mmCIF entry with sequence, helices, sheets and N, C-alpha, C, O atoms, coordinates in Angstrom:
data_MODEL
# 
_entry.id   MODEL 
# 
_entity.id                         1 
_entity.type                       polymer 
_entity.pdbx_number_of_molecules   1 
# 
_entity_poly.entity_id                      1 
_entity_poly.type                           'polypeptide(L)' 
_entity_poly.nstd_linkage                   no 
_entity_poly.nstd_monomer                   no 
_entity_poly.pdbx_seq_one_letter_code       
;(UNK)(UNK)(UNK)(UNK)(UNK)(UNK)(UNK)(UNK)(UNK)(UNK)(UNK)(UNK)(UNK)(UNK)(UNK)(UNK)
(UNK)(UNK)(UNK)(UNK)(UNK)(UNK)(UNK)(UNK)(UNK)(UNK)(UNK)(UNK)(UNK)(UNK)(UNK)(UNK)
(UNK)(UNK)(UNK)(UNK)(UNK)(UNK)(UNK)(UNK)(UNK)(UNK)
;
_entity_poly.pdbx_seq_one_letter_code_can   XXXXXXXXXXXXXXXXXXXXXXXXXXXXXXXXXXXXXXXXXX 
_entity_poly.pdbx_strand_id                 A 
# 
loop_
_entity_poly_seq.entity_id 
_entity_poly_seq.num 
_entity_poly_seq.mon_id 
_entity_poly_seq.hetero 
1 1  UNK n 
1 2  UNK n 
1 3  UNK n 
1 4  UNK n 
1 5  UNK n 
1 6  UNK n 
1 7  UNK n 
1 8  UNK n 
1 9  UNK n 
1 10 UNK n 
1 11 UNK n 
1 12 UNK n 
1 13 UNK n 
1 14 UNK n 
1 15 UNK n 
1 16 UNK n 
1 17 UNK n 
1 18 UNK n 
1 19 UNK n 
1 20 UNK n 
1 21 UNK n 
1 22 UNK n 
1 23 UNK n 
1 24 UNK n 
1 25 UNK n 
1 26 UNK n 
1 27 UNK n 
1 28 UNK n 
1 29 UNK n 
1 30 UNK n 
1 31 UNK n 
1 32 UNK n 
1 33 UNK n 
1 34 UNK n 
1 35 UNK n 
1 36 UNK n 
1 37 UNK n 
1 38 UNK n 
1 39 UNK n 
1 40 UNK n 
1 41 UNK n 
1 42 UNK n 
# 
_struct_asym.id          A 
_struct_asym.entity_id   1 
# 
loop_
_struct_conf.conf_type_id 
_struct_conf.id 
_struct_conf.pdbx_PDB_helix_id 
_struct_conf.beg_label_comp_id 
_struct_conf.beg_label_asym_id 
_struct_conf.beg_label_seq_id 
_struct_conf.pdbx_beg_PDB_ins_code 
_struct_conf.end_label_comp_id 
_struct_conf.end_label_asym_id 
_struct_conf.end_label_seq_id 
_struct_conf.pdbx_end_PDB_ins_code 
_struct_conf.beg_auth_comp_id 
_struct_conf.beg_auth_asym_id 
_struct_conf.beg_auth_seq_id 
_struct_conf.end_auth_comp_id 
_struct_conf.end_auth_asym_id 
_struct_conf.end_auth_seq_id 
_struct_conf.pdbx_PDB_helix_class 
_struct_conf.details 
_struct_conf.pdbx_PDB_helix_length 
HELX_P HELX_P1 AA1 UNK A 3  ? UNK A 19 ? UNK A 3  UNK A 19 1 ? 17 
HELX_P HELX_P2 AA2 UNK A 24 ? UNK A 41 ? UNK A 24 UNK A 41 1 ? 18 
# 
_struct_conf_type.id          HELX_P 
_struct_conf_type.criteria    ? 
_struct_conf_type.reference   ? 
# 
loop_
_atom_site.group_PDB 
_atom_site.id 
_atom_site.type_symbol 
_atom_site.label_atom_id 
_atom_site.label_alt_id 
_atom_site.label_comp_id 
_atom_site.label_asym_id 
_atom_site.label_entity_id 
_atom_site.label_seq_id 
_atom_site.pdbx_PDB_ins_code 
_atom_site.Cartn_x 
_atom_site.Cartn_y 
_atom_site.Cartn_z 
_atom_site.occupancy 
_atom_site.B_iso_or_equiv 
_atom_site.pdbx_formal_charge 
_atom_site.auth_seq_id 
_atom_site.auth_comp_id 
_atom_site.auth_asym_id 
_atom_site.auth_atom_id 
_atom_site.pdbx_PDB_model_num 
ATOM 1   N N  . UNK A 1 1  ? 0.831   -1.186 0.000   1.00 0.00 ? 1  UNK A N  1 
ATOM 2   C CA . UNK A 1 1  ? 0.000   0.000  0.000   1.00 0.00 ? 1  UNK A CA 1 
ATOM 3   C C  . UNK A 1 1  ? 0.873   1.246  0.000   1.00 0.00 ? 1  UNK A C  1 
ATOM 4   O O  . UNK A 1 1  ? 1.962   1.266  0.575   1.00 0.00 ? 1  UNK A O  1 
ATOM 5   N N  . UNK A 1 2  ? 0.383   2.257  -0.641  1.00 0.00 ? 2  UNK A N  1 
ATOM 6   C CA . UNK A 1 2  ? 1.094   3.527  -0.721  1.00 0.00 ? 2  UNK A CA 1 
ATOM 7   C C  . UNK A 1 2  ? 0.714   4.373  0.498   1.00 0.00 ? 2  UNK A C  1 
ATOM 8   O O  . UNK A 1 2  ? -0.396  4.901  0.578   1.00 0.00 ? 2  UNK A O  1 
ATOM 9   N N  . UNK A 1 3  ? 1.636   4.492  1.429   1.00 0.00 ? 3  UNK A N  1 
ATOM 10  C CA . UNK A 1 3  ? 1.382   5.206  2.675   1.00 0.00 ? 3  UNK A CA 1 
ATOM 11  C C  . UNK A 1 3  ? 1.028   6.670  2.427   1.00 0.00 ? 3  UNK A C  1 
ATOM 12  O O  . UNK A 1 3  ? 0.126   7.206  3.072   1.00 0.00 ? 3  UNK A O  1 
ATOM 13  N N  . UNK A 1 4  ? 1.730   7.323  1.495   1.00 0.00 ? 4  UNK A N  1 
ATOM 14  C CA . UNK A 1 4  ? 1.447   8.731  1.197   1.00 0.00 ? 4  UNK A CA 1 
ATOM 15  C C  . UNK A 1 4  ? 0.041   8.920  0.648   1.00 0.00 ? 4  UNK A C  1 
ATOM 16  O O  . UNK A 1 4  ? -0.637  9.888  0.991   1.00 0.00 ? 4  UNK A O  1 
ATOM 17  N N  . UNK A 1 5  ? -0.394  8.008  -0.195  1.00 0.00 ? 5  UNK A N  1 
ATOM 18  C CA . UNK A 1 5  ? -1.738  8.088  -0.758  1.00 0.00 ? 5  UNK A CA 1 
ATOM 19  C C  . UNK A 1 5  ? -2.790  7.931  0.336   1.00 0.00 ? 5  UNK A C  1 
ATOM 20  O O  . UNK A 1 5  ? -3.776  8.668  0.360   1.00 0.00 ? 5  UNK A O  1 
ATOM 21  N N  . UNK A 1 6  ? -2.587  6.995  1.223   1.00 0.00 ? 6  UNK A N  1 
ATOM 22  C CA . UNK A 1 6  ? -3.531  6.787  2.321   1.00 0.00 ? 6  UNK A CA 1 
ATOM 23  C C  . UNK A 1 6  ? -3.601  8.026  3.202   1.00 0.00 ? 6  UNK A C  1 
ATOM 24  O O  . UNK A 1 6  ? -4.691  8.447  3.591   1.00 0.00 ? 6  UNK A O  1 
ATOM 25  N N  . UNK A 1 7  ? -2.462  8.612  3.520   1.00 0.00 ? 7  UNK A N  1 
ATOM 26  C CA . UNK A 1 7  ? -2.438  9.832  4.334   1.00 0.00 ? 7  UNK A CA 1 
ATOM 27  C C  . UNK A 1 7  ? -3.169  10.962 3.632   1.00 0.00 ? 7  UNK A C  1 
ATOM 28  O O  . UNK A 1 7  ? -3.938  11.694 4.256   1.00 0.00 ? 7  UNK A O  1 
ATOM 29  N N  . UNK A 1 8  ? -2.935  11.105 2.351   1.00 0.00 ? 8  UNK A N  1 
ATOM 30  C CA . UNK A 1 8  ? -3.599  12.162 1.575   1.00 0.00 ? 8  UNK A CA 1 
ATOM 31  C C  . UNK A 1 8  ? -5.114  11.968 1.574   1.00 0.00 ? 8  UNK A C  1 
ATOM 32  O O  . UNK A 1 8  ? -5.860  12.928 1.767   1.00 0.00 ? 8  UNK A O  1 
ATOM 33  N N  . UNK A 1 9  ? -5.564  10.763 1.363   1.00 0.00 ? 9  UNK A N  1 
ATOM 34  C CA . UNK A 1 9  ? -7.001  10.478 1.352   1.00 0.00 ? 9  UNK A CA 1 
ATOM 35  C C  . UNK A 1 9  ? -7.620  10.774 2.713   1.00 0.00 ? 9  UNK A C  1 
ATOM 36  O O  . UNK A 1 9  ? -8.700  11.359 2.789   1.00 0.00 ? 9  UNK A O  1 
ATOM 37  N N  . UNK A 1 10 ? -6.953  10.379 3.773   1.00 0.00 ? 10 UNK A N  1 
ATOM 38  C CA . UNK A 1 10 ? -7.478  10.645 5.109   1.00 0.00 ? 10 UNK A CA 1 
ATOM 39  C C  . UNK A 1 10 ? -7.518  12.144 5.399   1.00 0.00 ? 10 UNK A C  1 
ATOM 40  O O  . UNK A 1 10 ? -8.461  12.630 6.022   1.00 0.00 ? 10 UNK A O  1 
ATOM 41  N N  . UNK A 1 11 ? -6.503  12.875 4.952   1.00 0.00 ? 11 UNK A N  1 
ATOM 42  C CA . UNK A 1 11 ? -6.483  14.319 5.138   1.00 0.00 ? 11 UNK A CA 1 
ATOM 43  C C  . UNK A 1 11 ? -7.640  14.974 4.395   1.00 0.00 ? 11 UNK A C  1 
ATOM 44  O O  . UNK A 1 11 ? -8.351  15.808 4.956   1.00 0.00 ? 11 UNK A O  1 
ATOM 45  N N  . UNK A 1 12 ? -7.829  14.598 3.137   1.00 0.00 ? 12 UNK A N  1 
ATOM 46  C CA . UNK A 1 12 ? -8.912  15.174 2.347   1.00 0.00 ? 12 UNK A CA 1 
ATOM 47  C C  . UNK A 1 12 ? -10.275 14.816 2.921   1.00 0.00 ? 12 UNK A C  1 
ATOM 48  O O  . UNK A 1 12 ? -11.185 15.645 2.936   1.00 0.00 ? 12 UNK A O  1 
ATOM 49  N N  . UNK A 1 13 ? -10.413 13.594 3.389   1.00 0.00 ? 13 UNK A N  1 
ATOM 50  C CA . UNK A 1 13 ? -11.681 13.163 3.987   1.00 0.00 ? 13 UNK A CA 1 
ATOM 51  C C  . UNK A 1 13 ? -12.023 14.025 5.205   1.00 0.00 ? 13 UNK A C  1 
ATOM 52  O O  . UNK A 1 13 ? -13.174 14.423 5.379   1.00 0.00 ? 13 UNK A O  1 
ATOM 53  N N  . UNK A 1 14 ? -11.056 14.305 6.022   1.00 0.00 ? 14 UNK A N  1 
ATOM 54  C CA . UNK A 1 14 ? -11.282 15.142 7.203   1.00 0.00 ? 14 UNK A CA 1 
ATOM 55  C C  . UNK A 1 14 ? -11.670 16.560 6.776   1.00 0.00 ? 14 UNK A C  1 
ATOM 56  O O  . UNK A 1 14 ? -12.561 17.161 7.377   1.00 0.00 ? 14 UNK A O  1 
ATOM 57  N N  . UNK A 1 15 ? -11.019 17.095 5.758   1.00 0.00 ? 15 UNK A N  1 
ATOM 58  C CA . UNK A 1 15 ? -11.340 18.445 5.279   1.00 0.00 ? 15 UNK A CA 1 
ATOM 59  C C  . UNK A 1 15 ? -12.761 18.485 4.725   1.00 0.00 ? 15 UNK A C  1 
ATOM 60  O O  . UNK A 1 15 ? -13.505 19.431 4.982   1.00 0.00 ? 15 UNK A O  1 
ATOM 61  N N  . UNK A 1 16 ? -13.131 17.471 3.974   1.00 0.00 ? 16 UNK A N  1 
ATOM 62  C CA . UNK A 1 16 ? -14.480 17.437 3.400   1.00 0.00 ? 16 UNK A CA 1 
ATOM 63  C C  . UNK A 1 16 ? -15.538 17.300 4.489   1.00 0.00 ? 16 UNK A C  1 
ATOM 64  O O  . UNK A 1 16 ? -16.614 17.889 4.389   1.00 0.00 ? 16 UNK A O  1 
ATOM 65  N N  . UNK A 1 17 ? -15.241 16.535 5.516   1.00 0.00 ? 17 UNK A N  1 
ATOM 66  C CA . UNK A 1 17 ? -16.214 16.370 6.607   1.00 0.00 ? 17 UNK A CA 1 
ATOM 67  C C  . UNK A 1 17 ? -16.433 17.675 7.361   1.00 0.00 ? 17 UNK A C  1 
ATOM 68  O O  . UNK A 1 17 ? -17.542 17.947 7.820   1.00 0.00 ? 17 UNK A O  1 
ATOM 69  N N  . UNK A 1 18 ? -15.383 18.485 7.493   1.00 0.00 ? 18 UNK A N  1 
ATOM 70  C CA . UNK A 1 18 ? -15.551 19.790 8.135   1.00 0.00 ? 18 UNK A CA 1 
ATOM 71  C C  . UNK A 1 18 ? -16.478 20.674 7.316   1.00 0.00 ? 18 UNK A C  1 
ATOM 72  O O  . UNK A 1 18 ? -17.237 21.467 7.873   1.00 0.00 ? 18 UNK A O  1 
ATOM 73  N N  . UNK A 1 19 ? -16.422 20.541 5.998   1.00 0.00 ? 19 UNK A N  1 
ATOM 74  C CA . UNK A 1 19 ? -17.266 21.349 5.118   1.00 0.00 ? 19 UNK A CA 1 
ATOM 75  C C  . UNK A 1 19 ? -18.725 20.919 5.155   1.00 0.00 ? 19 UNK A C  1 
ATOM 76  O O  . UNK A 1 19 ? -19.595 21.666 4.707   1.00 0.00 ? 19 UNK A O  1 
ATOM 77  N N  . UNK A 1 20 ? -19.008 19.751 5.670   1.00 0.00 ? 20 UNK A N  1 
ATOM 78  C CA . UNK A 1 20 ? -20.394 19.290 5.770   1.00 0.00 ? 20 UNK A CA 1 
ATOM 79  C C  . UNK A 1 20 ? -21.240 20.212 6.634   1.00 0.00 ? 20 UNK A C  1 
ATOM 80  O O  . UNK A 1 20 ? -22.467 20.196 6.531   1.00 0.00 ? 20 UNK A O  1 
ATOM 81  N N  . UNK A 1 21 ? -20.620 21.003 7.470   1.00 0.00 ? 21 UNK A N  1 
ATOM 82  C CA . UNK A 1 21 ? -21.345 21.848 8.413   1.00 0.00 ? 21 UNK A CA 1 
ATOM 83  C C  . UNK A 1 21 ? -21.385 23.317 7.992   1.00 0.00 ? 21 UNK A C  1 
ATOM 84  O O  . UNK A 1 21 ? -21.834 24.164 8.764   1.00 0.00 ? 21 UNK A O  1 
ATOM 85  N N  . UNK A 1 22 ? -20.925 23.630 6.787   1.00 0.00 ? 22 UNK A N  1 
ATOM 86  C CA . UNK A 1 22 ? -20.939 25.009 6.316   1.00 0.00 ? 22 UNK A CA 1 
ATOM 87  C C  . UNK A 1 22 ? -22.368 25.474 6.059   1.00 0.00 ? 22 UNK A C  1 
ATOM 88  O O  . UNK A 1 22 ? -23.213 24.695 5.618   1.00 0.00 ? 22 UNK A O  1 
ATOM 89  N N  . UNK A 1 23 ? -22.630 26.749 6.337   1.00 0.00 ? 23 UNK A N  1 
ATOM 90  C CA . UNK A 1 23 ? -23.931 27.318 5.998   1.00 0.00 ? 23 UNK A CA 1 
ATOM 91  C C  . UNK A 1 23 ? -23.879 27.838 4.553   1.00 0.00 ? 23 UNK A C  1 
ATOM 92  O O  . UNK A 1 23 ? -22.830 27.813 3.910   1.00 0.00 ? 23 UNK A O  1 
ATOM 93  N N  . UNK A 1 24 ? -25.022 28.305 4.064   1.00 0.00 ? 24 UNK A N  1 
ATOM 94  C CA . UNK A 1 24 ? -25.127 28.729 2.665   1.00 0.00 ? 24 UNK A CA 1 
ATOM 95  C C  . UNK A 1 24 ? -24.183 29.885 2.345   1.00 0.00 ? 24 UNK A C  1 
ATOM 96  O O  . UNK A 1 24 ? -23.608 29.932 1.258   1.00 0.00 ? 24 UNK A O  1 
ATOM 97  N N  . UNK A 1 25 ? -24.019 30.811 3.276   1.00 0.00 ? 25 UNK A N  1 
ATOM 98  C CA . UNK A 1 25 ? -23.130 31.959 3.033   1.00 0.00 ? 25 UNK A CA 1 
ATOM 99  C C  . UNK A 1 25 ? -21.685 31.505 2.878   1.00 0.00 ? 25 UNK A C  1 
ATOM 100 O O  . UNK A 1 25 ? -20.965 32.022 2.023   1.00 0.00 ? 25 UNK A O  1 
ATOM 101 N N  . UNK A 1 26 ? -21.257 30.559 3.683   1.00 0.00 ? 26 UNK A N  1 
ATOM 102 C CA . UNK A 1 26 ? -19.879 30.047 3.608   1.00 0.00 ? 26 UNK A CA 1 
ATOM 103 C C  . UNK A 1 26 ? -19.657 29.296 2.299   1.00 0.00 ? 26 UNK A C  1 
ATOM 104 O O  . UNK A 1 26 ? -18.593 29.414 1.691   1.00 0.00 ? 26 UNK A O  1 
ATOM 105 N N  . UNK A 1 27 ? -20.652 28.527 1.861   1.00 0.00 ? 27 UNK A N  1 
ATOM 106 C CA . UNK A 1 27 ? -20.543 27.802 0.589   1.00 0.00 ? 27 UNK A CA 1 
ATOM 107 C C  . UNK A 1 27 ? -20.425 28.787 -0.569  1.00 0.00 ? 27 UNK A C  1 
ATOM 108 O O  . UNK A 1 27 ? -19.593 28.614 -1.460  1.00 0.00 ? 27 UNK A O  1 
ATOM 109 N N  . UNK A 1 28 ? -21.258 29.812 -0.551  1.00 0.00 ? 28 UNK A N  1 
ATOM 110 C CA . UNK A 1 28 ? -21.222 30.821 -1.608  1.00 0.00 ? 28 UNK A CA 1 
ATOM 111 C C  . UNK A 1 28 ? -19.871 31.524 -1.646  1.00 0.00 ? 28 UNK A C  1 
ATOM 112 O O  . UNK A 1 28 ? -19.317 31.745 -2.723  1.00 0.00 ? 28 UNK A O  1 
ATOM 113 N N  . UNK A 1 29 ? -19.339 31.875 -0.488  1.00 0.00 ? 29 UNK A N  1 
ATOM 114 C CA . UNK A 1 29 ? -18.031 32.523 -0.428  1.00 0.00 ? 29 UNK A CA 1 
ATOM 115 C C  . UNK A 1 29 ? -16.948 31.604 -0.986  1.00 0.00 ? 29 UNK A C  1 
ATOM 116 O O  . UNK A 1 29 ? -16.068 32.054 -1.719  1.00 0.00 ? 29 UNK A O  1 
ATOM 117 N N  . UNK A 1 30 ? -17.008 30.342 -0.649  1.00 0.00 ? 30 UNK A N  1 
ATOM 118 C CA . UNK A 1 30 ? -16.024 29.369 -1.151  1.00 0.00 ? 30 UNK A CA 1 
ATOM 119 C C  . UNK A 1 30 ? -16.121 29.243 -2.667  1.00 0.00 ? 30 UNK A C  1 
ATOM 120 O O  . UNK A 1 30 ? -15.101 29.210 -3.356  1.00 0.00 ? 30 UNK A O  1 
ATOM 121 N N  . UNK A 1 31 ? -17.340 29.173 -3.184  1.00 0.00 ? 31 UNK A N  1 
ATOM 122 C CA . UNK A 1 31 ? -17.537 29.061 -4.625  1.00 0.00 ? 31 UNK A CA 1 
ATOM 123 C C  . UNK A 1 31 ? -17.044 30.305 -5.349  1.00 0.00 ? 31 UNK A C  1 
ATOM 124 O O  . UNK A 1 31 ? -16.421 30.204 -6.406  1.00 0.00 ? 31 UNK A O  1 
ATOM 125 N N  . UNK A 1 32 ? -17.320 31.483 -4.784  1.00 0.00 ? 32 UNK A N  1 
ATOM 126 C CA . UNK A 1 32 ? -16.849 32.728 -5.392  1.00 0.00 ? 32 UNK A CA 1 
ATOM 127 C C  . UNK A 1 32 ? -15.324 32.762 -5.454  1.00 0.00 ? 32 UNK A C  1 
ATOM 128 O O  . UNK A 1 32 ? -14.743 33.149 -6.467  1.00 0.00 ? 32 UNK A O  1 
ATOM 129 N N  . UNK A 1 33 ? -14.691 32.356 -4.373  1.00 0.00 ? 33 UNK A N  1 
ATOM 130 C CA . UNK A 1 33 ? -13.225 32.336 -4.337  1.00 0.00 ? 33 UNK A CA 1 
ATOM 131 C C  . UNK A 1 33 ? -12.668 31.338 -5.364  1.00 0.00 ? 33 UNK A C  1 
ATOM 132 O O  . UNK A 1 33 ? -11.707 31.638 -6.073  1.00 0.00 ? 33 UNK A O  1 
ATOM 133 N N  . UNK A 1 34 ? -13.275 30.166 -5.434  1.00 0.00 ? 34 UNK A N  1 
ATOM 134 C CA . UNK A 1 34 ? -12.807 29.149 -6.380  1.00 0.00 ? 34 UNK A CA 1 
ATOM 135 C C  . UNK A 1 34 ? -12.962 29.650 -7.817  1.00 0.00 ? 34 UNK A C  1 
ATOM 136 O O  . UNK A 1 34 ? -12.098 29.392 -8.655  1.00 0.00 ? 34 UNK A O  1 
ATOM 137 N N  . UNK A 1 35 ? -14.046 30.357 -8.110  1.00 0.00 ? 35 UNK A N  1 
ATOM 138 C CA . UNK A 1 35 ? -14.254 30.897 -9.453  1.00 0.00 ? 35 UNK A CA 1 
ATOM 139 C C  . UNK A 1 35 ? -13.216 31.976 -9.766  1.00 0.00 ? 35 UNK A C  1 
ATOM 140 O O  . UNK A 1 35 ? -12.708 32.032 -10.886 1.00 0.00 ? 35 UNK A O  1 
ATOM 141 N N  . UNK A 1 36 ? -12.900 32.821 -8.806  1.00 0.00 ? 36 UNK A N  1 
ATOM 142 C CA . UNK A 1 36 ? -11.866 33.839 -9.008  1.00 0.00 ? 36 UNK A CA 1 
ATOM 143 C C  . UNK A 1 36 ? -10.516 33.189 -9.303  1.00 0.00 ? 36 UNK A C  1 
ATOM 144 O O  . UNK A 1 36 ? -9.787  33.643 -10.185 1.00 0.00 ? 36 UNK A O  1 
ATOM 145 N N  . UNK A 1 37 ? -10.188 32.142 -8.578  1.00 0.00 ? 37 UNK A N  1 
ATOM 146 C CA . UNK A 1 37 ? -8.927  31.442 -8.812  1.00 0.00 ? 37 UNK A CA 1 
ATOM 147 C C  . UNK A 1 37 ? -8.891  30.783 -10.185 1.00 0.00 ? 37 UNK A C  1 
ATOM 148 O O  . UNK A 1 37 ? -7.852  30.772 -10.846 1.00 0.00 ? 37 UNK A O  1 
ATOM 149 N N  . UNK A 1 38 ? -10.029 30.233 -10.615 1.00 0.00 ? 38 UNK A N  1 
ATOM 150 C CA . UNK A 1 38 ? -10.113 29.606 -11.926 1.00 0.00 ? 38 UNK A CA 1 
ATOM 151 C C  . UNK A 1 38 ? -9.922  30.653 -13.028 1.00 0.00 ? 38 UNK A C  1 
ATOM 152 O O  . UNK A 1 38 ? -9.203  30.422 -14.001 1.00 0.00 ? 38 UNK A O  1 
ATOM 153 N N  . UNK A 1 39 ? -10.568 31.789 -12.862 1.00 0.00 ? 39 UNK A N  1 
ATOM 154 C CA . UNK A 1 39 ? -10.425 32.867 -13.855 1.00 0.00 ? 39 UNK A CA 1 
ATOM 155 C C  . UNK A 1 39 ? -8.982  33.373 -13.889 1.00 0.00 ? 39 UNK A C  1 
ATOM 156 O O  . UNK A 1 39 ? -8.447  33.656 -14.961 1.00 0.00 ? 39 UNK A O  1 
ATOM 157 N N  . UNK A 1 40 ? -8.367  33.484 -12.746 1.00 0.00 ? 40 UNK A N  1 
ATOM 158 C CA . UNK A 1 40 ? -6.980  33.957 -12.684 1.00 0.00 ? 40 UNK A CA 1 
ATOM 159 C C  . UNK A 1 40 ? -6.055  32.980 -13.416 1.00 0.00 ? 40 UNK A C  1 
ATOM 160 O O  . UNK A 1 40 ? -5.146  33.394 -14.136 1.00 0.00 ? 40 UNK A O  1 
ATOM 161 N N  . UNK A 1 41 ? -6.291  31.707 -13.226 1.00 0.00 ? 41 UNK A N  1 
ATOM 162 C CA . UNK A 1 41 ? -5.449  30.700 -13.861 1.00 0.00 ? 41 UNK A CA 1 
ATOM 163 C C  . UNK A 1 41 ? -5.655  30.634 -15.361 1.00 0.00 ? 41 UNK A C  1 
ATOM 164 O O  . UNK A 1 41 ? -4.736  30.308 -16.113 1.00 0.00 ? 41 UNK A O  1 
ATOM 165 N N  . UNK A 1 42 ? -6.862  30.945 -15.786 1.00 0.00 ? 42 UNK A N  1 
ATOM 166 C CA . UNK A 1 42 ? -7.161  30.908 -17.234 1.00 0.00 ? 42 UNK A CA 1 
ATOM 167 C C  . UNK A 1 42 ? -6.585  32.138 -17.872 1.00 0.00 ? 42 UNK A C  1 
ATOM 168 O O  . UNK A 1 42 ? -6.713  32.323 -19.083 1.00 0.00 ? 42 UNK A O  1 
# 
């Protein structure tokens, strides 16, 4: 088994679980930021 991959998956899983409790305003802010970053990269 790839130890680094397992650690990465567990880290991401924990981050995603924290986001399960976000309210609508926090989700919207996150989406706006992600869109700005996407536009900047393009």
